[in-house]
Structures are given as C-alpha cells and as structure tokens.
N, CA, C and O atoms as CSV, one atom per row, in Angstrom:
chain,resi,resn,atom,element,x,y,z
A,1,MET,N,N,-37.754,-47.468,-14.047
A,1,MET,CA,C,-38.262,-48.825,-13.961
A,1,MET,C,C,-37.377,-49.630,-13.000
A,1,MET,O,O,-36.152,-49.632,-13.121
A,2,ALA,N,N,-37.998,-50.292,-12.075
A,2,ALA,CA,C,-37.275,-51.060,-11.065
A,2,ALA,C,C,-36.831,-52.412,-11.625
A,2,ALA,O,O,-37.541,-53.051,-12.402
A,3,LEU,N,N,-35.657,-52.818,-11.213
A,3,LEU,CA,C,-35.142,-54.130,-11.578
A,3,LEU,C,C,-35.784,-55.166,-10.670
A,3,LEU,O,O,-35.810,-54.989,-9.452
A,4,GLU,N,N,-36.299,-56.242,-11.245
A,4,GLU,CA,C,-36.950,-57.297,-10.467
A,4,GLU,C,C,-36.363,-58.647,-10.832
A,4,GLU,O,O,-35.854,-58.840,-11.935
A,5,ILE,N,N,-36.439,-59.575,-9.894
A,5,ILE,CA,C,-35.993,-60.947,-10.129
A,5,ILE,C,C,-37.002,-61.634,-11.036
A,5,ILE,O,O,-38.210,-61.554,-10.809
A,6,GLU,N,N,-36.503,-62.308,-12.061
A,6,GLU,CA,C,-37.370,-63.060,-12.958
A,6,GLU,C,C,-37.005,-64.539,-12.874
A,6,GLU,O,O,-35.859,-64.917,-13.117
A,7,ILE,N,N,-37.983,-65.371,-12.529
A,7,ILE,CA,C,-37.795,-66.814,-12.461
A,7,ILE,C,C,-38.856,-67.470,-13.325
A,7,ILE,O,O,-40.046,-67.186,-13.192
A,8,LYS,N,N,-38.412,-68.350,-14.214
A,8,LYS,CA,C,-39.323,-69.128,-15.060
A,8,LYS,C,C,-38.934,-70.594,-14.931
A,8,LYS,O,O,-37.845,-70.999,-15.337
A,9,GLY,N,N,-39.843,-71.388,-14.358
A,9,GLY,CA,C,-39.528,-72.801,-14.154
A,9,GLY,C,C,-38.357,-72.935,-13.209
A,9,GLY,O,O,-38.405,-72.466,-12.072
A,10,ASN,N,N,-37.292,-73.584,-13.690
A,10,ASN,CA,C,-36.102,-73.764,-12.856
A,10,ASN,C,C,-34.962,-72.846,-13.288
A,10,ASN,O,O,-33.797,-73.143,-13.022
A,11,LYS,N,N,-35.288,-71.723,-13.960
A,11,LYS,CA,C,-34.270,-70.787,-14.440
A,11,LYS,C,C,-34.499,-69.404,-13.846
A,11,LYS,O,O,-35.638,-68.995,-13.620
A,12,ILE,N,N,-33.403,-68.686,-13.594
A,12,ILE,CA,C,-33.450,-67.315,-13.090
A,12,ILE,C,C,-32.671,-66.433,-14.051
A,12,ILE,O,O,-31.593,-66.809,-14.511
A,13,LYS,N,N,-33.216,-65.259,-14.353
A,13,LYS,CA,C,-32.564,-64.333,-15.273
A,13,LYS,C,C,-31.381,-63.668,-14.586
A,13,LYS,O,O,-31.467,-63.262,-13.427
A,14,VAL,N,N,-30.270,-63.562,-15.320
A,14,VAL,CA,C,-29.028,-63.006,-14.781
A,14,VAL,C,C,-28.635,-61.792,-15.638
A,14,VAL,O,O,-27.881,-61.937,-16.600
A,15,PRO,N,N,-29.139,-60.603,-15.296
A,15,PRO,CA,C,-28.914,-59.422,-16.141
A,15,PRO,C,C,-27.457,-58.975,-16.264
A,15,PRO,O,O,-27.102,-58.314,-17.240
A,16,LEU,N,N,-26.616,-59.317,-15.306
A,16,LEU,CA,C,-25.207,-58.904,-15.407
A,16,LEU,C,C,-24.429,-59.719,-16.433
A,16,LEU,O,O,-23.344,-59.310,-16.847
A,17,LYS,N,N,-24.953,-60.845,-16.844
A,17,LYS,CA,C,-24.259,-61.691,-17.821
A,17,LYS,C,C,-24.743,-61.447,-19.247
A,17,LYS,O,O,-24.174,-61.996,-20.190
A,18,GLY,N,N,-25.777,-60.637,-19.417
A,18,GLY,CA,C,-26.281,-60.336,-20.753
A,18,GLY,C,C,-27.776,-60.097,-20.736
A,18,GLY,O,O,-28.436,-60.278,-19.713
A,19,ASP,N,N,-28.309,-59.685,-21.895
A,19,ASP,CA,C,-29.718,-59.322,-21.979
A,19,ASP,C,C,-30.664,-60.498,-21.773
A,19,ASP,O,O,-31.736,-60.333,-21.192
A,20,ASN,N,N,-30.284,-61.664,-22.235
A,20,ASN,CA,C,-31.204,-62.801,-22.159
A,20,ASN,C,C,-30.484,-64.049,-21.662
A,20,ASN,O,O,-30.548,-65.101,-22.298
A,21,VAL,N,N,-29.797,-63.933,-20.522
A,21,VAL,CA,C,-29.059,-65.061,-19.955
A,21,VAL,C,C,-29.819,-65.583,-18.739
A,21,VAL,O,O,-30.178,-64.822,-17.841
A,22,TRP,N,N,-30.057,-66.896,-18.724
A,22,TRP,CA,C,-30.779,-67.551,-17.639
A,22,TRP,C,C,-29.928,-68.684,-17.092
A,22,TRP,O,O,-29.316,-69.427,-17.860
A,23,LEU,N,N,-29.882,-68.826,-15.755
A,23,LEU,CA,C,-29.153,-69.912,-15.101
A,23,LEU,C,C,-30.119,-70.752,-14.282
A,23,LEU,O,O,-31.233,-70.323,-13.984
A,24,VAL,N,N,-29.682,-71.951,-13.920
A,24,VAL,CA,C,-30.482,-72.817,-13.057
A,24,VAL,C,C,-30.628,-72.148,-11.690
A,24,VAL,O,O,-29.656,-71.638,-11.134
A,25,VAL,N,N,-31.849,-72.155,-11.154
A,25,VAL,CA,C,-32.116,-71.544,-9.854
A,25,VAL,C,C,-31.419,-72.340,-8.748
A,25,VAL,O,O,-31.635,-73.542,-8.593
A,26,LYS,N,N,-30.587,-71.644,-7.991
A,26,LYS,CA,C,-29.925,-72.198,-6.807
A,26,LYS,C,C,-30.065,-71.149,-5.713
A,26,LYS,O,O,-30.187,-69.963,-6.019
A,27,PRO,N,N,-30.050,-71.550,-4.457
A,27,PRO,CA,C,-30.206,-70.565,-3.373
A,27,PRO,C,C,-29.213,-69.405,-3.458
A,27,PRO,O,O,-29.587,-68.253,-3.241
A,28,GLU,N,N,-27.960,-69.703,-3.770
A,28,GLU,CA,C,-26.959,-68.628,-3.828
A,28,GLU,C,C,-27.219,-67.677,-4.990
A,28,GLU,O,O,-26.898,-66.492,-4.898
A,29,GLU,N,N,-27.794,-68.173,-6.080
A,29,GLU,CA,C,-28.104,-67.310,-7.221
A,29,GLU,C,C,-29.283,-66.399,-6.895
A,29,GLU,O,O,-29.314,-65.249,-7.331
A,30,ILE,N,N,-30.249,-66.901,-6.135
A,30,ILE,CA,C,-31.379,-66.067,-5.713
A,30,ILE,C,C,-30.882,-64.929,-4.834
A,30,ILE,O,O,-31.291,-63.781,-5.012
A,31,VAL,N,N,-30.001,-65.240,-3.885
A,31,VAL,CA,C,-29.440,-64.202,-3.006
A,31,VAL,C,C,-28.658,-63.184,-3.824
A,31,VAL,O,O,-28.788,-61.981,-3.601
A,32,ARG,N,N,-27.854,-63.649,-4.760
A,32,ARG,CA,C,-27.057,-62.753,-5.612
A,32,ARG,C,C,-27.963,-61.801,-6.389
A,32,ARG,O,O,-27.702,-60.599,-6.440
A,33,GLN,N,N,-29.029,-62.332,-6.994
A,33,GLN,CA,C,-29.920,-61.498,-7.794
A,33,GLN,C,C,-30.719,-60.526,-6.922
A,33,GLN,O,O,-30.992,-59.405,-7.351
A,34,LYS,N,N,-31.098,-60.932,-5.712
A,34,LYS,CA,C,-31.779,-60.016,-4.790
A,34,LYS,C,C,-30.858,-58.857,-4.421
A,34,LYS,O,O,-31.296,-57.709,-4.343
A,35,TYR,N,N,-29.587,-59.158,-4.194
A,35,TYR,CA,C,-28.633,-58.117,-3.824
A,35,TYR,C,C,-28.392,-57.157,-4.989
A,35,TYR,O,O,-28.275,-55.949,-4.788
A,36,ILE,N,N,-28.319,-57.696,-6.204
A,36,ILE,CA,C,-28.157,-56.845,-7.386
A,36,ILE,C,C,-29.360,-55.914,-7.520
A,36,ILE,O,O,-29.195,-54.726,-7.797
A,37,CYS,N,N,-30.563,-56.444,-7.325
A,37,CYS,CA,C,-31.767,-55.612,-7.371
A,37,CYS,C,C,-31.713,-54.507,-6.321
A,37,CYS,O,O,-32.087,-53.368,-6.600
A,38,ARG,N,N,-31.254,-54.833,-5.125
A,38,ARG,CA,C,-31.148,-53.823,-4.065
A,38,ARG,C,C,-30.142,-52.739,-4.440
A,38,ARG,O,O,-30.406,-51.555,-4.231
A,39,LEU,N,N,-28.997,-53.127,-4.988
A,39,LEU,CA,C,-27.994,-52.136,-5.396
A,39,LEU,C,C,-28.550,-51.186,-6.453
A,39,LEU,O,O,-28.287,-49.984,-6.416
A,40,VAL,N,N,-29.318,-51.729,-7.391
A,40,VAL,CA,C,-29.887,-50.905,-8.463
A,40,VAL,C,C,-31.050,-50.057,-7.945
A,40,VAL,O,O,-31.068,-48.842,-8.142
A,41,ASN,N,N,-32.014,-50.693,-7.288
A,41,ASN,CA,C,-33.253,-50.012,-6.913
A,41,ASN,C,C,-33.114,-49.085,-5.701
A,41,ASN,O,O,-33.755,-48.036,-5.651
A,42,THR,N,N,-32.291,-49.462,-4.734
A,42,THR,CA,C,-32.175,-48.680,-3.502
A,42,THR,C,C,-31.013,-47.698,-3.536
A,42,THR,O,O,-31.138,-46.563,-3.076
A,43,TYR,N,N,-29.881,-48.139,-4.081
A,43,TYR,CA,C,-28.673,-47.323,-4.015
A,43,TYR,C,C,-28.288,-46.656,-5.333
A,43,TYR,O,O,-27.300,-45.923,-5.386
A,44,GLY,N,N,-29.051,-46.899,-6.394
A,44,GLY,CA,C,-28.845,-46.179,-7.642
A,44,GLY,C,C,-27.699,-46.652,-8.515
A,44,GLY,O,O,-27.300,-45.938,-9.435
A,45,PHE,N,N,-27.159,-47.835,-8.255
A,45,PHE,CA,C,-26.117,-48.364,-9.129
A,45,PHE,C,C,-26.720,-48.735,-10.474
A,45,PHE,O,O,-27.913,-49.029,-10.560
A,46,SER,N,N,-25.915,-48.725,-11.516
A,46,SER,CA,C,-26.357,-49.209,-12.818
A,46,SER,C,C,-25.729,-50.587,-13.048
A,46,SER,O,O,-24.717,-50.928,-12.436
A,47,LEU,N,N,-26.341,-51.369,-13.933
A,47,LEU,CA,C,-25.790,-52.693,-14.236
A,47,LEU,C,C,-24.400,-52.579,-14.855
A,47,LEU,O,O,-23.583,-53.489,-14.712
A,48,GLU,N,N,-24.126,-51.481,-15.535
A,48,GLU,CA,C,-22.820,-51.278,-16.163
A,48,GLU,C,C,-21.716,-51.096,-15.126
A,48,GLU,O,O,-20.540,-51.266,-15.449
A,49,GLN,N,N,-22.067,-50.756,-13.901
A,49,GLN,CA,C,-21.076,-50.566,-12.841
A,49,GLN,C,C,-20.700,-51.867,-12.146
A,49,GLN,O,O,-19.814,-51.881,-11.292
A,50,MET,N,N,-21.367,-52.956,-12.504
A,50,MET,CA,C,-21.158,-54.227,-11.815
A,50,MET,C,C,-20.787,-55.328,-12.799
A,50,MET,O,O,-21.048,-55.228,-13.998
A,51,GLU,N,N,-20.176,-56.374,-12.268
A,51,GLU,CA,C,-19.909,-57.594,-13.017
A,51,GLU,C,C,-20.221,-58.764,-12.112
A,51,GLU,O,O,-20.247,-58.631,-10.888
A,52,GLN,N,N,-20.458,-59.919,-12.727
A,52,GLN,CA,C,-20.775,-61.093,-11.936
A,52,GLN,C,C,-19.659,-62.116,-12.063
A,52,GLN,O,O,-19.234,-62.454,-13.168
A,53,GLU,N,N,-19.190,-62.603,-10.930
A,53,GLU,CA,C,-18.171,-63.627,-10.852
A,53,GLU,C,C,-16.900,-63.275,-11.634
A,53,GLU,O,O,-16.543,-63.935,-12.610
A,54,VAL,N,N,-16.238,-62.226,-11.178
A,54,VAL,CA,C,-14.992,-61.781,-11.789
A,54,VAL,C,C,-13.829,-62.463,-11.068
A,54,VAL,O,O,-13.776,-62.460,-9.838
A,55,LEU,N,N,-12.902,-63.045,-11.822
A,55,LEU,CA,C,-11.731,-63.650,-11.224
A,55,LEU,C,C,-10.748,-62.568,-10.804
A,55,LEU,O,O,-10.447,-61.660,-11.579
A,56,VAL,N,N,-10.253,-62.665,-9.589
A,56,VAL,CA,C,-9.293,-61.696,-9.063
A,56,VAL,C,C,-8.007,-62.428,-8.778
A,56,VAL,O,O,-8.012,-63.481,-8.140
A,57,LYS,N,N,-6.905,-61.876,-9.249
A,57,LYS,CA,C,-5.601,-62.504,-9.029
A,57,LYS,C,C,-4.895,-61.836,-7.882
A,57,LYS,O,O,-3.777,-62.220,-7.537
C-alpha cells in the first residue's frame, strides 16, 4: 500500500509523529510530507527508519 498525503480542511496528517497526528497545513509541511512519501514509495524506506524534526547537538 502506497503512502499518500492526507489533507482535511486546514490540517495535514503527519505519519512520522504518530498514527493520528495532524498539523496545520503550511507550504513547508506539504513539501516535507511529499518527500516522506517519495522516500517510502520510491526508495523503499519504512516510517520506522525516519524521524521528523530531530534536534541535533
């Protein structure tokens, strides 16, 4: 099953943050979710291999 971007109203689903997490739609969030879909659908990455907005020291 292919990962797809889900947008409802002004919210976008963010699968890397949890099963049912939605954030306000912003241009950068749309780009982020499109890239995550590409990594999963085209290159075979799993969601478990990725994290969103990790702080690096």
